PDB file of N, CA, C and O in Angstrom:
ATOM      1  N   MET A   1       0.535  -1.422  -0.097  1.00  0.00           N
ATOM      2  CA  MET A   1      -0.054   0.003   0.233  1.00  0.00           C
ATOM      3  C   MET A   1       0.675   1.054  -0.256  1.00  0.00           C
ATOM      4  O   MET A   1       0.483   1.601  -1.342  1.00  0.00           O
ATOM      5  N   ALA A   2       1.910   1.465   0.938  1.00  0.00           N
ATOM      6  CA  ALA A   2       2.643   2.473   0.509  1.00  0.00           C
ATOM      7  C   ALA A   2       3.210   2.848  -0.176  1.00  0.00           C
ATOM      8  O   ALA A   2       3.518   4.021  -0.387  1.00  0.00           O
ATOM      9  N   GLU A   3       3.658   1.350  -1.016  1.00  0.00           N
ATOM     10  CA  GLU A   3       4.868   1.713  -2.606  1.00  0.00           C
ATOM     11  C   GLU A   3       3.598   2.270  -3.395  1.00  0.00           C
ATOM     12  O   GLU A   3       3.461   3.423  -3.803  1.00  0.00           O
ATOM     13  N   HIS A   4       3.132   1.722  -3.462  1.00  0.00           N
ATOM     14  CA  HIS A   4       1.238   2.421  -4.798  1.00  0.00           C
ATOM     15  C   HIS A   4       0.968   3.683  -4.504  1.00  0.00           C
ATOM     16  O   HIS A   4       0.335   4.264  -5.384  1.00  0.00           O
ATOM     17  N   CYS A   5       1.458   4.829  -2.771  1.00  0.00           N
ATOM     18  CA  CYS A   5       1.012   5.263  -2.574  1.00  0.00           C
ATOM     19  C   CYS A   5       2.048   6.541  -2.592  1.00  0.00           C
ATOM     20  O   CYS A   5       1.885   7.692  -2.187  1.00  0.00           O
ATOM     21  N   ALA A   6       3.042   5.978  -3.142  1.00  0.00           N
ATOM     22  CA  ALA A   6       4.270   6.309  -3.675  1.00  0.00           C
ATOM     23  C   ALA A   6       5.418   7.296  -2.043  1.00  0.00           C
ATOM     24  O   ALA A   6       6.299   8.152  -1.977  1.00  0.00           O
ATOM     25  N   LEU A   7       4.684   6.504  -1.152  1.00  0.00           N
ATOM     26  CA  LEU A   7       5.737   6.880   0.063  1.00  0.00           C
ATOM     27  C   LEU A   7       6.036   5.867   1.232  1.00  0.00           C
ATOM     28  O   LEU A   7       5.329   4.934   1.611  1.00  0.00           O
ATOM     29  N   SER A   8       7.041   6.209   1.625  1.00  0.00           N
ATOM     30  CA  SER A   8       7.994   4.651   2.954  1.00  0.00           C
ATOM     31  C   SER A   8       6.613   4.674   3.564  1.00  0.00           C
ATOM     32  O   SER A   8       5.635   5.392   3.772  1.00  0.00           O
ATOM     33  N   ARG A   9       7.396   2.769   3.820  1.00  0.00           N
ATOM     34  CA  ARG A   9       6.327   1.837   4.804  1.00  0.00           C
ATOM     35  C   ARG A   9       6.231   2.930   6.095  1.00  0.00           C
ATOM     36  O   ARG A   9       5.059   3.217   6.338  1.00  0.00           O
ATOM     37  N   ASN A  10       7.293   3.652   7.042  1.00  0.00           N
ATOM     38  CA  ASN A  10       6.876   3.996   7.999  1.00  0.00           C
ATOM     39  C   ASN A  10       6.173   5.517   7.807  1.00  0.00           C
ATOM     40  O   ASN A  10       5.288   5.823   8.607  1.00  0.00           O
ATOM     41  N   ARG A  11       6.467   6.248   7.000  1.00  0.00           N
ATOM     42  CA  ARG A  11       5.345   7.159   6.337  1.00  0.00           C
ATOM     43  C   ARG A  11       4.515   6.927   6.355  1.00  0.00           C
ATOM     44  O   ARG A  11       3.946   7.159   7.422  1.00  0.00           O
ATOM     45  N   PHE A  12       3.627   6.231   5.167  1.00  0.00           N
ATOM     46  CA  PHE A  12       2.430   5.539   5.089  1.00  0.00           C
ATOM     47  C   PHE A  12       1.732   5.595   6.455  1.00  0.00           C
ATOM     48  O   PHE A  12       0.938   6.425   6.899  1.00  0.00           O
ATOM     49  N   GLY A  13       2.405   4.139   7.165  1.00  0.00           N
ATOM     50  CA  GLY A  13       1.480   3.781   8.776  1.00  0.00           C
ATOM     51  C   GLY A  13       1.901   4.676   9.276  1.00  0.00           C
ATOM     52  O   GLY A  13       2.247   4.129  10.323  1.00  0.00           O
ATOM     53  N   GLU A  14       2.420   6.578   9.500  1.00  0.00           N
ATOM     54  CA  GLU A  14       1.735   7.378  10.650  1.00  0.00           C
ATOM     55  C   GLU A  14       0.997   7.850  10.071  1.00  0.00           C
ATOM     56  O   GLU A  14       0.147   8.482  10.698  1.00  0.00           O
ATOM     57  N   LEU A  15       0.896   7.806   8.401  1.00  0.00           N
ATOM     58  CA  LEU A  15      -0.135   9.185   8.058  1.00  0.00           C
ATOM     59  C   LEU A  15      -1.530   7.853   8.336  1.00  0.00           C
ATOM     60  O   LEU A  15      -2.620   8.209   8.782  1.00  0.00           O
ATOM     61  N   PHE A  16      -1.268   6.536   8.027  1.00  0.00           N
ATOM     62  CA  PHE A  16      -2.487   5.552   8.335  1.00  0.00           C
ATOM     63  C   PHE A  16      -3.690   5.647   9.555  1.00  0.00           C
ATOM     64  O   PHE A  16      -4.898   5.725   9.778  1.00  0.00           O
ATOM     65  N   LYS A  17      -2.170   5.565  10.214  1.00  0.00           N
ATOM     66  CA  LYS A  17      -2.310   5.029  11.937  1.00  0.00           C
ATOM     67  C   LYS A  17      -3.472   6.422  12.159  1.00  0.00           C
ATOM     68  O   LYS A  17      -4.604   6.253  12.613  1.00  0.00           O
ATOM     69  N   ALA A  18      -2.844   7.967  11.682  1.00  0.00           N
ATOM     70  CA  ALA A  18      -3.818   8.810  12.134  1.00  0.00           C
ATOM     71  C   ALA A  18      -4.808   9.683  11.701  1.00  0.00           C
ATOM     72  O   ALA A  18      -5.425  10.707  11.994  1.00  0.00           O
ATOM     73  N   ALA A  19      -4.658   8.678  10.747  1.00  0.00           N
ATOM     74  CA  ALA A  19      -6.563   9.242  10.461  1.00  0.00           C
ATOM     75  C   ALA A  19      -7.479   7.839  10.307  1.00  0.00           C
ATOM     76  O   ALA A  19      -8.599   8.095   9.865  1.00  0.00           O
ATOM     77  N   LEU A  20      -7.266   6.525  10.553  1.00  0.00           N
ATOM     78  CA  LEU A  20      -7.604   5.385  11.018  1.00  0.00           C
ATOM     79  C   LEU A  20      -7.982   5.366  13.252  1.00  0.00           C
ATOM     80  O   LEU A  20      -8.930   5.344  14.037  1.00  0.00           O
ATOM     81  N   GLY A  21      -6.241   5.399  13.248  1.00  0.00           N
ATOM     82  CA  GLY A  21      -6.642   5.231  15.024  1.00  0.00           C
ATOM     83  C   GLY A  21      -6.284   3.835  15.011  1.00  0.00           C
ATOM     84  O   GLY A  21      -6.623   2.992  15.843  1.00  0.00           O
ATOM     85  N   MET A  22      -5.390   3.629  13.734  1.00  0.00           N
ATOM     86  CA  MET A  22      -4.805   1.881  13.707  1.00  0.00           C
ATOM     87  C   MET A  22      -3.980   1.299  12.927  1.00  0.00           C
ATOM     88  O   MET A  22      -4.092   1.140  11.711  1.00  0.00           O
ATOM     89  N   SER A  23      -3.043   0.937  13.694  1.00  0.00           N
ATOM     90  CA  SER A  23      -1.510   0.122  12.425  1.00  0.00           C
ATOM     91  C   SER A  23      -2.343  -0.319  10.600  1.00  0.00           C
ATOM     92  O   SER A  23      -3.566  -0.459  10.578  1.00  0.00           O
ATOM     93  N   PRO A  24      -1.712  -0.446   9.562  1.00  0.00           N
ATOM     94  CA  PRO A  24      -2.472  -1.325   8.643  1.00  0.00           C
ATOM     95  C   PRO A  24      -2.470  -2.855   8.698  1.00  0.00           C
ATOM     96  O   PRO A  24      -3.002  -3.681   7.956  1.00  0.00           O
ATOM     97  N   LYS A  25      -1.755  -2.983   9.734  1.00  0.00           N
ATOM     98  CA  LYS A  25      -1.894  -3.858  10.364  1.00  0.00           C
ATOM     99  C   LYS A  25      -3.188  -4.221  10.688  1.00  0.00           C
ATOM    100  O   LYS A  25      -4.146  -4.661  10.052  1.00  0.00           O
ATOM    101  N   GLN A  26      -2.968  -3.917  11.860  1.00  0.00           N
ATOM    102  CA  GLN A  26      -4.548  -4.033  12.630  1.00  0.00           C
ATOM    103  C   GLN A  26      -6.352  -3.989  11.350  1.00  0.00           C
ATOM    104  O   GLN A  26      -7.306  -4.678  10.987  1.00  0.00           O
ATOM    105  N   TYR A  27      -5.799  -2.814  11.220  1.00  0.00           N
ATOM    106  CA  TYR A  27      -7.373  -2.786  10.065  1.00  0.00           C
ATOM    107  C   TYR A  27      -7.354  -3.611   9.163  1.00  0.00           C
ATOM    108  O   TYR A  27      -8.497  -4.024   8.971  1.00  0.00           O
ATOM    109  N   LEU A  28      -6.201  -4.332   8.119  1.00  0.00           N
ATOM    110  CA  LEU A  28      -6.624  -5.675   7.561  1.00  0.00           C
ATOM    111  C   LEU A  28      -6.564  -6.950   8.343  1.00  0.00           C
ATOM    112  O   LEU A  28      -6.478  -8.024   7.747  1.00  0.00           O
ATOM    113  N   GLU A  29      -6.595  -6.898   9.380  1.00  0.00           N
ATOM    114  CA  GLU A  29      -6.589  -7.556  10.480  1.00  0.00           C
ATOM    115  C   GLU A  29      -8.111  -7.833  11.113  1.00  0.00           C
ATOM    116  O   GLU A  29      -8.492  -8.960  11.431  1.00  0.00           O
ATOM    117  N   GLN A  30      -8.944  -6.589  11.251  1.00  0.00           N
ATOM    118  CA  GLN A  30      -9.900  -6.455  11.806  1.00  0.00           C
ATOM    119  C   GLN A  30     -11.159  -6.556  10.379  1.00  0.00           C
ATOM    120  O   GLN A  30     -12.366  -6.720  10.559  1.00  0.00           O
ATOM    121  N   ARG A  31     -10.626  -6.439   9.304  1.00  0.00           N
ATOM    122  CA  ARG A  31     -11.722  -7.068   7.911  1.00  0.00           C
ATOM    123  C   ARG A  31     -11.787  -7.804   8.312  1.00  0.00           C
ATOM    124  O   ARG A  31     -12.727  -8.141   9.031  1.00  0.00           O
ATOM    125  N   ARG A  32     -10.441  -8.683   7.954  1.00  0.00           N
ATOM    126  CA  ARG A  32     -10.641 -10.469   7.708  1.00  0.00           C
ATOM    127  C   ARG A  32     -11.872 -10.744   8.923  1.00  0.00           C
ATOM    128  O   ARG A  32     -12.932 -11.306   8.650  1.00  0.00           O
ATOM    129  N   MET A  33     -11.535 -10.262  10.243  1.00  0.00           N
ATOM    130  CA  MET A  33     -12.292 -10.801  11.807  1.00  0.00           C
ATOM    131  C   MET A  33     -13.174 -10.103  11.180  1.00  0.00           C
ATOM    132  O   MET A  33     -13.987 -10.113  12.104  1.00  0.00           O
ATOM    133  N   ARG A  34     -13.977  -9.173   9.932  1.00  0.00           N
ATOM    134  CA  ARG A  34     -15.705  -9.101   9.366  1.00  0.00           C
ATOM    135  C   ARG A  34     -15.971 -10.492   8.507  1.00  0.00           C
ATOM    136  O   ARG A  34     -16.856 -11.347   8.486  1.00  0.00           O
ATOM    137  N   ARG A  35     -14.714 -10.253   7.804  1.00  0.00           N
ATOM    138  CA  ARG A  35     -15.324 -11.304   6.855  1.00  0.00           C
ATOM    139  C   ARG A  35     -15.916 -12.597   7.463  1.00  0.00           C
ATOM    140  O   ARG A  35     -17.082 -12.988   7.485  1.00  0.00           O
ATOM    141  N   ALA A  36     -14.379 -13.346   8.122  1.00  0.00           N
ATOM    142  CA  ALA A  36     -15.158 -14.262   8.760  1.00  0.00           C
ATOM    143  C   ALA A  36     -16.557 -14.416   9.790  1.00  0.00           C
ATOM    144  O   ALA A  36     -17.309 -15.390   9.839  1.00  0.00           O
ATOM    145  N   MET A  37     -16.670 -12.863  10.759  1.00  0.00           N
ATOM    146  CA  MET A  37     -18.015 -13.532  11.911  1.00  0.00           C
ATOM    147  C   MET A  37     -19.021 -13.833  10.378  1.00  0.00           C
ATOM    148  O   MET A  37     -19.467 -14.959  10.154  1.00  0.00           O
ATOM    149  N   SER A  38     -19.344 -12.293   9.137  1.00  0.00           N
ATOM    150  CA  SER A  38     -20.446 -13.067   8.528  1.00  0.00           C
ATOM    151  C   SER A  38     -20.286 -14.537   7.990  1.00  0.00           C
ATOM    152  O   SER A  38     -21.113 -15.412   8.247  1.00  0.00           O
ATOM    153  N   LEU A  39     -19.138 -14.749   7.206  1.00  0.00           N
ATOM    154  CA  LEU A  39     -18.662 -16.264   7.415  1.00  0.00           C
ATOM    155  C   LEU A  39     -19.566 -17.055   7.768  1.00  0.00           C
ATOM    156  O   LEU A  39     -20.464 -17.804   7.384  1.00  0.00           O
ATOM    157  N   LEU A  40     -18.825 -16.480   8.955  1.00  0.00           N
ATOM    158  CA  LEU A  40     -19.457 -17.747  10.769  1.00  0.00           C
ATOM    159  C   LEU A  40     -21.581 -17.906  10.076  1.00  0.00           C
ATOM    160  O   LEU A  40     -22.431 -18.511   9.424  1.00  0.00           O
ATOM    161  N   VAL A  41     -21.413 -17.385  10.483  1.00  0.00           N
ATOM    162  CA  VAL A  41     -23.015 -16.777  10.873  1.00  0.00           C
ATOM    163  C   VAL A  41     -24.009 -16.803   9.453  1.00  0.00           C
ATOM    164  O   VAL A  41     -25.071 -17.418   9.352  1.00  0.00           O
ATOM    165  N   HIS A  42     -23.267 -15.847   8.252  1.00  0.00           N
ATOM    166  CA  HIS A  42     -24.336 -16.285   7.482  1.00  0.00           C
ATOM    167  C   HIS A  42     -24.189 -17.520   5.884  1.00  0.00           C
ATOM    168  O   HIS A  42     -24.328 -17.181   4.709  1.00  0.00           O
ATOM    169  N   GLY A  43     -23.903 -18.816   6.372  1.00  0.00           N
ATOM    170  CA  GLY A  43     -22.635 -19.207   6.039  1.00  0.00           C
ATOM    171  C   GLY A  43     -22.707 -20.473   6.936  1.00  0.00           C
ATOM    172  O   GLY A  43     -22.729 -20.573   8.163  1.00  0.00           O
ATOM    173  N   ASP A  44     -22.753 -21.866   5.476  1.00  0.00           N
ATOM    174  CA  ASP A  44     -22.584 -23.295   6.686  1.00  0.00           C
ATOM    175  C   ASP A  44     -21.062 -23.960   6.714  1.00  0.00           C
ATOM    176  O   ASP A  44     -20.711 -25.068   7.119  1.00  0.00           O
ATOM    177  N   ALA A  45     -20.021 -22.502   5.936  1.00  0.00           N
ATOM    178  CA  ALA A  45     -18.734 -23.478   5.508  1.00  0.00           C
ATOM    179  C   ALA A  45     -17.674 -24.164   6.860  1.00  0.00           C
ATOM    180  O   ALA A  45     -17.171 -23.449   7.726  1.00  0.00           O
ATOM    181  N   SER A  46     -17.552 -25.224   6.806  1.00  0.00           N
ATOM    182  CA  SER A  46     -16.595 -25.141   8.425  1.00  0.00           C
ATOM    183  C   SER A  46     -15.066 -24.103   8.638  1.00  0.00           C
ATOM    184  O   SER A  46     -14.253 -23.476   7.960  1.00  0.00           O
ATOM    185  N   ILE A  47     -15.219 -24.276   9.347  1.00  0.00           N
ATOM    186  CA  ILE A  47     -14.269 -23.423  10.732  1.00  0.00           C
ATOM    187  C   ILE A  47     -12.598 -22.985   9.421  1.00  0.00           C
ATOM    188  O   ILE A  47     -12.053 -21.914   9.157  1.00  0.00           O
ATOM    189  N   ALA A  48     -12.346 -24.326   8.974  1.00  0.00           N
ATOM    190  CA  ALA A  48     -10.917 -25.240   8.135  1.00  0.00           C
ATOM    191  C   ALA A  48     -10.758 -23.895   6.709  1.00  0.00           C
ATOM    192  O   ALA A  48      -9.843 -23.089   6.542  1.00  0.00           O
ATOM    193  N   ASP A  49     -12.083 -24.110   5.846  1.00  0.00           N
ATOM    194  CA  ASP A  49     -13.043 -23.262   4.984  1.00  0.00           C
ATOM    195  C   ASP A  49     -12.345 -21.596   4.813  1.00  0.00           C
ATOM    196  O   ASP A  49     -11.515 -21.127   4.034  1.00  0.00           O
ATOM    197  N   ILE A  50     -13.034 -21.096   5.798  1.00  0.00           N
ATOM    198  CA  ILE A  50     -13.521 -20.542   5.724  1.00  0.00           C
ATOM    199  C   ILE A  50     -11.707 -19.483   6.648  1.00  0.00           C
ATOM    200  O   ILE A  50     -11.364 -18.303   6.586  1.00  0.00           O
ATOM    201  N   ALA A  51     -11.171 -20.510   7.245  1.00  0.00           N
ATOM    202  CA  ALA A  51      -9.632 -19.985   7.916  1.00  0.00           C
ATOM    203  C   ALA A  51      -8.720 -20.215   5.615  1.00  0.00           C
ATOM    204  O   ALA A  51      -8.083 -19.434   4.908  1.00  0.00           O
ATOM    205  N   GLU A  52      -9.112 -21.322   5.450  1.00  0.00           N
ATOM    206  CA  GLU A  52      -8.090 -20.732   4.284  1.00  0.00           C
ATOM    207  C   GLU A  52      -9.180 -19.144   3.222  1.00  0.00           C
ATOM    208  O   GLU A  52      -8.780 -17.981   3.156  1.00  0.00           O
ATOM    209  N   ARG A  53     -10.237 -19.576   2.708  1.00  0.00           N
ATOM    210  CA  ARG A  53     -10.032 -18.812   2.423  1.00  0.00           C
ATOM    211  C   ARG A  53      -9.588 -16.582   2.320  1.00  0.00           C
ATOM    212  O   ARG A  53      -9.340 -15.734   1.462  1.00  0.00           O
ATOM    213  N   LEU A  54      -9.778 -16.701   4.037  1.00  0.00           N
ATOM    214  CA  LEU A  54      -9.232 -15.171   4.192  1.00  0.00           C
ATOM    215  C   LEU A  54      -7.555 -15.198   4.467  1.00  0.00           C
ATOM    216  O   LEU A  54      -6.840 -14.260   4.819  1.00  0.00           O
ATOM    217  N   ALA A  55      -7.173 -16.639   4.173  1.00  0.00           N
ATOM    218  CA  ALA A  55      -5.767 -16.892   4.127  1.00  0.00           C
ATOM    219  C   ALA A  55      -4.505 -17.139   5.410  1.00  0.00           C
ATOM    220  O   ALA A  55      -3.292 -16.951   5.501  1.00  0.00           O
ATOM    221  N   PHE A  56      -5.517 -17.622   6.216  1.00  0.00           N
ATOM    222  CA  PHE A  56      -4.888 -17.510   7.611  1.00  0.00           C
ATOM    223  C   PHE A  56      -3.972 -18.920   7.075  1.00  0.00           C
ATOM    224  O   PHE A  56      -4.428 -19.519   6.101  1.00  0.00           O
ATOM    225  N   CYS A  57      -2.266 -19.604   7.928  1.00  0.00           N
ATOM    226  CA  CYS A  57      -2.192 -20.928   8.012  1.00  0.00           C
ATOM    227  C   CYS A  57      -2.164 -21.358   8.004  1.00  0.00           C
ATOM    228  O   CYS A  57      -1.266 -22.053   7.530  1.00  0.00           O
ATOM    229  N   ASP A  58      -3.660 -21.836   8.822  1.00  0.00           N
ATOM    230  CA  ASP A  58      -4.421 -22.993   9.369  1.00  0.00           C
ATOM    231  C   ASP A  58      -5.435 -22.242  10.532  1.00  0.00           C
ATOM    232  O   ASP A  58      -5.282 -21.164  11.106  1.00  0.00           O
ATOM    233  N   ALA A  59      -6.663 -23.379  10.656  1.00  0.00           N
ATOM    234  CA  ALA A  59      -7.925 -23.188  11.178  1.00  0.00           C
ATOM    235  C   ALA A  59      -7.557 -23.077  12.234  1.00  0.00           C
ATOM    236  O   ALA A  59      -8.301 -22.511  13.035  1.00  0.00           O
ATOM    237  N   TYR A  60      -5.855 -23.725  12.809  1.00  0.00           N
ATOM    238  CA  TYR A  60      -6.315 -23.255  14.562  1.00  0.00           C
ATOM    239  C   TYR A  60      -5.409 -21.964  14.842  1.00  0.00           C
ATOM    240  O   TYR A  60      -5.706 -21.264  15.810  1.00  0.00           O
ATOM    241  N   HIS A  61      -4.364 -21.634  14.074  1.00  0.00           N
ATOM    242  CA  HIS A  61      -3.711 -19.716  13.770  1.00  0.00           C
ATOM    243  C   HIS A  61      -5.665 -18.872  13.542  1.00  0.00           C
ATOM    244  O   HIS A  61      -6.340 -18.124  14.251  1.00  0.00           O
ATOM    245  N   PHE A  62      -5.830 -19.369  12.544  1.00  0.00           N
ATOM    246  CA  PHE A  62      -7.338 -18.242  12.990  1.00  0.00           C
ATOM    247  C   PHE A  62      -8.041 -18.533  14.046  1.00  0.00           C
ATOM    248  O   PHE A  62      -8.621 -17.526  14.451  1.00  0.00           O
ATOM    249  N   SER A  63      -8.300 -19.677  14.821  1.00  0.00           N
ATOM    250  CA  SER A  63      -9.240 -19.474  15.679  1.00  0.00           C
ATOM    251  C   SER A  63      -8.467 -19.163  16.593  1.00  0.00           C
ATOM    252  O   SER A  63      -8.945 -19.319  17.717  1.00  0.00           O
ATOM    253  N   LYS A  64      -6.644 -18.480  16.503  1.00  0.00           N
ATOM    254  CA  LYS A  64      -6.872 -18.450  17.653  1.00  0.00           C
ATOM    255  C   LYS A  64      -6.810 -16.855  17.923  1.00  0.00           C
ATOM    256  O   LYS A  64      -6.924 -16.148  18.924  1.00  0.00           O
ATOM    257  N   ARG A  65      -6.604 -16.660  16.730  1.00  0.00           N
ATOM    258  CA  ARG A  65      -6.652 -14.726  16.158  1.00  0.00           C
ATOM    259  C   ARG A  65      -8.622 -14.566  17.196  1.00  0.00           C
ATOM    260  O   ARG A  65      -9.151 -14.092  18.202  1.00  0.00           O
ATOM    261  N   PHE A  66      -8.927 -15.428  15.862  1.00  0.00           N
ATOM    262  CA  PHE A  66     -10.597 -14.867  16.699  1.00  0.00           C
ATOM    263  C   PHE A  66     -11.028 -14.718  17.996  1.00  0.00           C
ATOM    264  O   PHE A  66     -11.679 -13.747  18.382  1.00  0.00           O
ATOM    265  N   LYS A  67     -10.518 -16.108  19.029  1.00  0.00           N
ATOM    266  CA  LYS A  67     -10.607 -15.672  19.916  1.00  0.00           C
ATOM    267  C   LYS A  67     -10.455 -14.463  20.686  1.00  0.00           C
ATOM    268  O   LYS A  67     -11.259 -14.062  21.528  1.00  0.00           O
ATOM    269  N   ALA A  68      -9.000 -13.710  20.229  1.00  0.00           N
ATOM    270  CA  ALA A  68      -8.312 -13.331  21.106  1.00  0.00           C
ATOM    271  C   ALA A  68      -9.070 -12.037  20.480  1.00  0.00           C
ATOM    272  O   ALA A  68      -8.733 -11.080  21.177  1.00  0.00           O
ATOM    273  N   LEU A  69      -9.726 -11.722  19.719  1.00  0.00           N
ATOM    274  CA  LEU A  69     -10.279 -10.524  19.274  1.00  0.00           C
ATOM    275  C   LEU A  69     -11.457 -10.819  19.563  1.00  0.00           C
ATOM    276  O   LEU A  69     -12.069  -9.772  19.776  1.00  0.00           O
ATOM    277  N   THR A  70     -12.204 -11.842  19.702  1.00  0.00           N
ATOM    278  CA  THR A  70     -13.923 -11.532  19.917  1.00  0.00           C
ATOM    279  C   THR A  70     -14.551 -12.973  21.739  1.00  0.00           C
ATOM    280  O   THR A  70     -15.447 -13.586  22.320  1.00  0.00           O
ATOM    281  N   GLY A  71     -13.170 -12.613  21.663  1.00  0.00           N
ATOM    282  CA  GLY A  71     -13.491 -13.497  23.042  1.00  0.00           C
ATOM    283  C   GLY A  71     -14.160 -14.929  23.579  1.00  0.00           C
ATOM    284  O   GLY A  71     -14.160 -15.550  24.642  1.00  0.00           O
ATOM    285  N   LEU A  72     -14.846 -15.140  21.978  1.00  0.00           N
ATOM    286  CA  LEU A  72     -15.421 -16.675  21.460  1.00  0.00           C
ATOM    287  C   LEU A  72     -14.621 -17.079  20.901  1.00  0.00           C
ATOM    288  O   LEU A  72     -13.823 -16.156  20.738  1.00  0.00           O
ATOM    289  N   SER A  73     -14.103 -18.351  20.237  1.00  0.00           N
ATOM    290  CA  SER A  73     -13.874 -18.933  19.361  1.00  0.00           C
ATOM    291  C   SER A  73     -14.656 -19.417  18.159  1.00  0.00           C
ATOM    292  O   SER A  73     -15.577 -20.212  18.343  1.00  0.00           O
ATOM    293  N   PRO A  74     -14.456 -19.135  17.344  1.00  0.00           N
ATOM    294  CA  PRO A  74     -15.488 -19.207  15.980  1.00  0.00           C
ATOM    295  C   PRO A  74     -17.154 -20.290  15.922  1.00  0.00           C
ATOM    296  O   PRO A  74     -18.294 -20.042  15.529  1.00  0.00           O
ATOM    297  N   ARG A  75     -16.506 -21.488  16.524  1.00  0.00           N
ATOM    298  CA  ARG A  75     -18.151 -22.009  17.025  1.00  0.00           C
ATOM    299  C   ARG A  75     -18.740 -21.534  17.875  1.00  0.00           C
ATOM    300  O   ARG A  75     -19.960 -21.673  17.790  1.00  0.00           O
ATOM    301  N   HIS A  76     -18.257 -20.844  18.952  1.00  0.00           N
ATOM    302  CA  HIS A  76     -19.212 -20.537  19.522  1.00  0.00           C
ATOM    303  C   HIS A  76     -19.919 -19.189  19.253  1.00  0.00           C
ATOM    304  O   HIS A  76     -21.068 -18.853  19.542  1.00  0.00           O
ATOM    305  N   TYR A  77     -18.935 -18.503  18.624  1.00  0.00           N
ATOM    306  CA  TYR A  77     -19.523 -16.969  17.732  1.00  0.00           C
ATOM    307  C   TYR A  77     -20.560 -17.453  16.677  1.00  0.00           C
ATOM    308  O   TYR A  77     -21.245 -16.672  16.017  1.00  0.00           O
ATOM    309  N   ARG A  78     -20.618 -18.831  16.571  1.00  0.00           N
ATOM    310  CA  ARG A  78     -21.154 -19.151  15.197  1.00  0.00           C
ATOM    311  C   ARG A  78     -22.612 -20.042  15.998  1.00  0.00           C
ATOM    312  O   ARG A  78     -23.435 -20.414  15.161  1.00  0.00           O
ATOM    313  N   ALA A  79     -22.939 -20.361  17.349  1.00  0.00           N
ATOM    314  CA  ALA A  79     -23.849 -20.659  17.377  1.00  0.00           C
ATOM    315  C   ALA A  79     -24.558 -19.557  18.843  1.00  0.00           C
ATOM    316  O   ALA A  79     -25.659 -19.714  19.372  1.00  0.00           O
ATOM    317  N   HIS A  80     -23.621 -18.601  19.160  1.00  0.00           N
ATOM    318  CA  HIS A  80     -24.175 -17.131  19.809  1.00  0.00           C
ATOM    319  C   HIS A  80     -25.211 -16.806  18.485  1.00  0.00           C
ATOM    320  O   HIS A  80     -26.399 -16.981  18.213  1.00  0.00           O
ATOM    321  N   VAL A  81     -24.295 -16.363  17.996  1.00  0.00           N
ATOM    322  CA  VAL A  81     -25.076 -14.564  16.835  1.00  0.00           C
ATOM    323  C   VAL A  81     -26.174 -15.809  16.495  1.00  0.00           C
ATOM    324  O   VAL A  81     -27.096 -15.550  17.270  1.00  0.00           O
ATOM    325  N   ARG A  82     -26.497 -16.832  15.860  1.00  0.00           N
ATOM    326  CA  ARG A  82     -27.396 -17.592  15.338  1.00  0.00           C
ATOM    327  C   ARG A  82     -28.682 -17.581  16.309  1.00  0.00           C
ATOM    328  O   ARG A  82     -29.701 -16.898  16.204  1.00  0.00           O
ATOM    329  N   ARG A  83     -28.381 -18.418  17.164  1.00  0.00           N
ATOM    330  CA  ARG A  83     -29.279 -18.422  17.959  1.00  0.00           C
ATOM    331  C   ARG A  83     -30.264 -17.277  18.624  1.00  0.00           C
ATOM    332  O   ARG A  83     -31.318 -17.532  19.207  1.00  0.00           O
ATOM    333  N   SER A  84     -29.399 -15.235  18.306  1.00  0.00           N
ATOM    334  CA  SER A  84     -30.042 -14.423  18.537  1.00  0.00           C
ATOM    335  C   SER A  84     -30.237 -14.265  17.179  1.00  0.00           C
ATOM    336  O   SER A  84     -30.438 -13.050  17.176  1.00  0.00           O
ATOM    337  N   LEU A  85     -30.328 -14.610  15.990  1.00  0.00           N
ATOM    338  CA  LEU A  85     -30.667 -13.896  14.749  1.00  0.00           C
ATOM    339  C   LEU A  85     -32.135 -14.213  15.398  1.00  0.00           C
ATOM    340  O   LEU A  85     -32.167 -15.034  16.314  1.00  0.00           O
ATOM    341  N   PRO A  86     -33.817 -13.361  14.799  1.00  0.00           N
ATOM    342  CA  PRO A  86     -34.893 -14.068  14.408  1.00  0.00           C
ATOM    343  C   PRO A  86     -34.906 -15.095  13.673  1.00  0.00           C
ATOM    344  O   PRO A  86     -33.991 -15.376  12.900  1.00  0.00           O
ATOM    345  N   ASP A  87     -36.731 -16.284  13.952  1.00  0.00           N
ATOM    346  CA  ASP A  87     -35.886 -16.888  13.138  1.00  0.00           C
ATOM    347  C   ASP A  87     -36.710 -17.235  11.365  1.00  0.00           C
ATOM    348  O   ASP A  87     -37.908 -16.992  11.224  1.00  0.00           O
ATOM    349  N   GLN A  88     -36.012 -17.704  10.385  1.00  0.00           N
ATOM    350  CA  GLN A  88     -36.226 -17.192   9.099  1.00  0.00           C
ATOM    351  C   GLN A  88     -37.455 -18.293   8.949  1.00  0.00           C
ATOM    352  O   GLN A  88     -37.259 -19.221   9.733  1.00  0.00           O
ATOM    353  N   SER A  89     -37.668 -18.322   8.812  1.00  0.00           N
ATOM    354  CA  SER A  89     -38.891 -19.227   8.786  1.00  0.00           C
ATOM    355  C   SER A  89     -39.687 -18.706   7.730  1.00  0.00           C
ATOM    356  O   SER A  89     -40.765 -19.231   7.452  1.00  0.00           O
TER     357      SER A  89
END
């Protein structure tokens, strides 16, 4: 991203953090996790499939990062949110 903006990595990181309040790495991880949340709730893909789709090295690493950021494992997150949704019947 920095190269695309014709900036050094450090300068790009400084400007990015000033604008969004987080580093580019944090922003990208947050986006990946939001996508994972959507896939978990609105799809039936396995945890391993979601991890692969979102370019995590494996399902274990994905699950560990997901739990660190949300407080729930992907499986528990899926079950918890689906229980709280109105019945689609």
